[in-house]
ZADRENVO-437526 format. One line per 4 residues: for each residue x, y, z of C-alpha. Coordinates in Angstrom, 1 decimal, decimal comma, padded with zeros to 4 digits, m for minus. Layout:
! residues N
X:Y:Z; ...
This chain:
! residues 111
034,4:139,0:059,8; 037,4:137,8:057,9; 038,1:134,1:057,5; 041,7:133,0:057,0
041,7:129,6:055,2; 044,2:127,3:053,5; 043,5:129,1:050,2; 043,1:132,7:051,1
041,0:135,2:052,9; 037,2:135,6:052,7; 035,3:138,6:054,1; 031,8:137,7:055,1
030,4:141,0:056,3; 026,7:140,6:055,7; 024,2:138,2:057,1; 025,4:134,7:056,5
025,0:131,1:057,6; 027,8:128,6:058,4; 027,0:125,1:057,2; 028,7:121,8:056,9
028,1:119,7:053,8; 029,3:116,5:052,1; 030,1:116,6:048,4; 028,2:114,1:046,4
031,0:113,4:043,9; 034,0:112,9:046,3; 032,4:112,2:049,7; 034,6:114,9:051,3
033,1:117,1:054,0; 033,3:120,8:054,1; 032,3:124,0:056,0; 031,1:126,9:054,0
029,5:130,3:054,6; 026,5:131,2:052,5; 025,2:134,7:052,1; 021,6:135,3:053,1
021,3:138,4:050,9; 021,8:136,7:047,6; 019,2:135,2:045,3; 017,7:131,7:045,9
015,4:131,2:042,9; 014,7:128,6:040,2; 013,9:129,6:036,6; 013,0:127,6:033,6
014,0:128,3:030,1; 014,4:126,3:026,9; 013,0:123,3:028,7; 015,6:123,3:031,4
015,5:124,3:035,1; 018,2:126,7:036,3; 018,8:127,5:039,9; 020,4:130,8:041,1
021,8:130,7:044,6; 023,6:132,9:047,1; 027,4:132,9:046,9; 029,3:130,3:049,0
032,6:130,9:050,7; 034,5:127,6:051,2; 036,2:127,7:054,6; 037,5:124,2:055,3
037,5:120,6:053,8; 037,8:117,3:055,6; 038,4:113,7:054,5; 035,5:111,4:055,4
036,3:109,1:058,3; 035,2:108,0:061,8; 036,3:111,3:063,4; 035,1:113,7:060,8
032,1:114,9:062,7; 034,3:115,7:065,7; 036,7:117,6:063,5; 033,8:119,6:062,0
032,4:120,3:065,5; 035,7:121,6:066,7; 036,0:123,9:063,7; 032,5:125,2:064,2
033,3:125,9:067,9; 036,3:127,9:066,7; 034,0:130,0:064,5; 031,4:130,5:067,3
034,2:131,6:069,7; 035,4:134,2:067,1; 031,9:135,5:066,6; 031,2:135,7:070,3
034,5:137,5:070,9; 033,6:139,9:068,0; 037,0:139,1:066,4; 037,9:140,6:063,1
039,6:137,4:061,9; 038,8:133,7:062,4; 041,9:131,6:061,6; 040,9:128,4:059,9
044,2:128,0:058,0; 045,1:124,8:059,8; 041,6:123,3:060,1; 040,7:120,2:058,2
043,0:118,5:055,7; 045,1:120,3:053,1; 044,8:117,3:050,8; 041,0:117,4:051,0
040,9:120,7:048,9; 040,5:120,1:045,2; 043,5:120,7:043,0; 041,8:123,8:041,5
042,6:125,7:044,8; 046,1:127,1:045,2; 047,0:126,7:048,9; 049,0:129,4:050,7
052,0:128,6:052,9; 051,1:130,8:055,8; 053,9:131,6:058,2
């Protein structure tokens, strides 16, 4: 399935999980898809622990607030509806808040 987001398109064609999360540094909330076929291991070298994880696909970001859980639930319902309909594209380009994405992401002005 393709996900159309504020910052581009992500193709998640293998087994994946959709999860909501809150970032520890900014307190913003997000929805991401994580591949279940990637590594999820910890290694230790030179006295440090390193963690290798599956790739994440950022799908939406939200500002923290009293209604954030309802916003996330509505976005998750949209994803479920797309999966149940066997849609090729799930449009999340207007989900969440444009300002909640970090500046490193270039947003697309979809028409």
